[in-house]
N, C-alpha and C positions, 0 to 999 in steps of 0.2 A: 511338383515338389519344390518348395522354396529352399534356396541355399544362399547364404551371405557370409562374407568374411569382414571382420573389422577389429579394431583394437578394443580391449576390455574397457579402457578409459572412455572411448567414444560412446560405447553402448551404455555404460554406467551413467555417464553424464546425460545422455538422452533420456534415460528412464527417470533420473532425478529431476530433470527439467519439467517433465509432464506429471510428476507425482502429486502436485498440489491440487489437480483437478479430480483426483480419485476420490470416490465417495467412501467415507469410513462408516457412515450410517446409511445403509440402503437396503431396500427390500428386493432390489434387482442384483443378484449375484454377479451378473456379467459386468457390472460397473466396478467390480474389484479387479477387473482385467484391464489391460491396455492393448491397443491395436498396434501391431507391427506389420508394415506393408512396404513392398517395393513400389517405386514410382519413378519412371523415366531414369533408370540406372541409379536412383538414389534410394535411401531407406527412410521411411517416415514412421515416427511413433506418435500415437494419439491417445489422449485420455479425456474423459468427460464425466461430470456428475449430473448432467442434464441442465444445469444452470450455467456452467462454465466449461470451456474446453480448451485444451492446449495441443498444438501440433508442432512437432520439431523434426528437422531433418538431420540425420547423422551421416558422417563420412563413412562409406562402406563400399566394398566390392560386391556387386550383385552377380552371382553365378547363375541363378535361375529365379524367376519372378514368383510372387505369391503373397499371401497374407494370412495372419493368424492373430487371435487375441490370447494373451498370456497373463496368468495371475501375477499382479504387479509386485506385491510384497515379497512373495517367495522368490521371484525372479531377481529382484533387487538384492535380496540376501545372498543369493547364489553368486551374483556378480561381485559383491563386496568380499566374498570368500576367496576369489581367484587372485593369483599373484599379479602384481602390477607389471606393466610393460609387455603383456602377453597378447597375442592375437587370439581371437575367438572365432570359431566356425559355428554358425547356427543354421540348422536345417529343419524342415517340417515335412513329415511324411503324409501320405494320403489320408491317414486316420486322424490327423490333427495332433500327433505327438511331436513335441519340440525336442530336438537333440542339440545340446550345447557341448562343444568340445573346446578345451583349452589345455594345451600341453597334453599330459596323460590323463587329465580329469575328464569325466563324462557325466553329464547330467541329462536326465529325461524328465520332461514335465508335460502334462496333458493340457493342451490349449482348447480353444473353442473357435468356431468359424467366424469370419468377419460378418456374415449375414445376421448373426445374433447381436451384433454391437450397434448402438445408436449411431446414426449418421451425424457428423459434425457439419454445421452449415458452412458453406464456402465463404471466404472473405471477399466481399464485393469491392474490388479495387477501383471500380469506375467512379464511385462517390467518395473514395478515401482521399485524405489530404496528408501532405508531408509536413512534419513539424520537428523542431529540435528535441532530441531525446533528453538532453541535459536540462532544458527549461521545463519541459513537462514533468520530468522526474522530480525536480525541485518543487514545483507547484503542488504535486501530490504529497510530497514529504511534509510540506508546511501546512497541510490541511487534514490529512487522513486521521491523525491522532485525535481530532475533535469529533469524529463521527461517533454515533451512538452504537453500543453493542447490545442494546435492549431490543430483542427481536419483536416485541409487541409494537415498537415504533418503527416499522419497516422503512418508511420514507427517510428516516434519519440514519439508516444502516448503509449509507453511501455518501459519496461526495457529489454535490450538485455542480454540473458543468454548464456554463453559458457562453456561447460564442456569438458575438455581434460586432460588425464593422471592424473586424480584424483584432478585436480584444477577446481573449479567453479568460474567463473568471471561474475560479473554483471556490466552493464554500462547503464547510462541514460544521455540524453542530450536534450536540447531544441534549440541548435544551438548557444547559447550565454554562456552557462556554461555546465560543464560535471562532472559527478561523476563516479568513477570506484573503484571497490573493488574485491579482489580475496582471496579465502581461499582454503586450502586443505580439501575439505568437500565432494566431490563427489566420487562415486566408480570409480576405475581406468579404468574399461571397458566402462564407459559411455562417449559418444562423440556426442555432439549435439550443434547446434547454433539456438536459437529461440528468438522471441520477445514476451514477456509476457505482456498483457494489464495491465495498471495501475489499472483498476477497480477490477480485481480479486486479485491483490497484496494488494490493500487497504483493501479489505475484509479479506484477509489472516492475515494482521496485526491486524485487529479488533478482529479476532478469537483468535489470540495469546494473545492479551491484555485481553480478557474476561477470559482466563485461566491463566493469570498472568505469562506468559512465559518470563523469563529473558534471556539476552544474554548467560549467563553461564549455562543455563538449560541443564539437561541431557536427557530431553524428546525427543523422536524421532517422525518423521512424515513420511508418504509415499508420494513420488512425482512420478507422471507418465507423461512422455513426449512422444508424438507421433508427426507425421508430421504436424498436424494441431490443436492439442489440448494439454492442460496441466491440470493436476488434482492434488489436494492436499487432503490427508485424515489425519485428526488429531482428535483423540478420536472419538466422535460420529458424526462428521461433514465431509462431502466431498464437495469440491469446484471444479468445472470444468469450463473450458473456452476455446473458440477458441483462437488460437494464432494470432498475428498481421502478416499479409502477407507482403511480400516485403523484400528488403535488407537493413540492418542497415548500416549507413555510416561507412567509414573507420576511426574510432575514434582514432586509434593509432597515426595518423598524427597530431592530434590536441594537444596531450599531449606533452608539451615541453621536448625535449631531452637534452637541455643544459640550464644552469642558469648563465647568466652573473652577475646577482646580487642576493645575498642570504640574506634573512632577517629572524632572529629568534625573535619571539615575544611571550609574554605571551598570551595564547589563551583567557582566561576569560577577560583580560583587553581589548584586541582588539575587542572582541565581544561586550563588554559594551560600548566602545567609538563609535563603528560603529552604534550601536542602537541609541545612543544619536544623532549622526550626521544625521541619517536618518530622524529624526524629523524635520530637517531644510532643507533637500533636497526637491526639488519640487516633488509633488505627482506623483508617477509612472514615470519612465524614468529619474528621477532626479539622479544626481551623487554625490558621496563623493570623495573628493580629498585627496590623501595620498602623503606626501612629505618627502623624506629621507634626513637627513643631520647630519653628525657627531654623530652617535649613537642614534639619536632620530627620531621618526616618528610623523610628524604633520598631524592631521586629521582635515579637514575643509569641511564645507558645507554651502550653502546659497540659499535662495529663495527670493521671492519678499519682504517679511516682516520679515524674520528670517535669522540669521547667527550663525554659531557655529565654534569653534576651540578648539582643545585639543592636548596634546602631550604625547607620550609614549617613554620610554627608550627601545631601541632595539639593538640587535647585527646585524650589517649590513656591507656589503662589498663595499659600495659606498657612495658618497656624492652627493647632488644636483640631485635628481631623483624625477620626479613627475608623478603620474599615477592616473586615476580616475576609480571608479567602481560603478556599481549599488549596493547600500548598502545592498539590500535584498539578492543578490547573495553571498556577503561576509558573512552576518549573517547566511544564510542557511548552508554554508560550515563550519563555525566555530562552529555552534551548534552541528554538527555531528563529530567534532574532539574531541576525548576523552583525548588526552594527554595534559599535563600542558603547553607545548610549541608548537607553530606552526611554520613550516618553509615555507617561501614564496619565490618562485623562479621567477625572473623577467628577461626579456631581454631588451625590449623597451616599451615605453608607449602605444604601439598599439598591441603588441603581447600578446598571452595568458599568464596568470599568473598561477602558480602552487601552491596550498595550500595543505600541507600534515602534518600529525602529526609527531613530532620529534621522531625518533627511532621506528616508526611503519610504515612499508613499504607496508602494505596490502591494504591501501586505499588512494585515492588522489582526489582532486577536482581542476578543471580547470575553470577559470573565464576570460571571454573576457573583456578587459578594455573598457571604454567609452572615446570618444574624449573630451579633456579638452577644 
């Protein structure tokens, strides 16, 4: 008969941490549960959807050992209904009934045995490497938004990671835009090429956000990469996921190697004017037109009932050039450029355009133009 004591907040936070791996669409009802188990005087909560798993340790006093799987949604609702700052006693009887006590409140909920729950693979720390949590979080943030959400193109539903000679590179594309960033952040002996699903990367960013990890943070995390799995261990939480199978496209061919036209523009100004123009572009698929002439950039957009135009001063190497982009792609790129100035490299109105921060060579964004 398992029995533990902990604060309502610890338990609620633990369940919230693992909820992302719960399956909402499943033919296996047990995957709507999470596993709660004692382990070496600690309490572990685990969830999985068979593609991804989350394991988290919570602070608790273990009176007697045991394990049980509990319906996650209902249990989470129960915890949120309890008053803050209260201690919770959780016990499980021989029949698998979970009793939750908090103050004078009593809840009973039927669980299922651990034997019915899928086993989560163990994190193989032997091949894992330590890396800066802040750097890897920033690399993921600057690429993940460019990954495809089209499930028919599964190799693009993730971020491509490549490690070689101490350099870690991440690339994401949906076929119409591309983000690439590289940093000297990996151990020199590591050599791998894998596609990491966006689901675990989104959860990884959420975990870093919960711990308020900034790009310049000195905190470290463990990363383990095998042939078909990736795992992250940060503080009391471990995230594991299958990798995306298949070959990532030869993205190097998409990144422009020459720039016939070079434009230097204030990042914040171009971001603001593109956001305004996007209000007047047709819903989804609408374009914004950018026209260069004598040190100025005209930005224009129109739809059935709206039209917009504005002008910015720029440094440019050409006159009379017109190109159109999906405004959301331009906004997404500029939002992730930290420098005051952005360099835009162009060749023709139909060839890919390169957006990159001035004097920061480690990351670049490629955007395909739209036909005017």
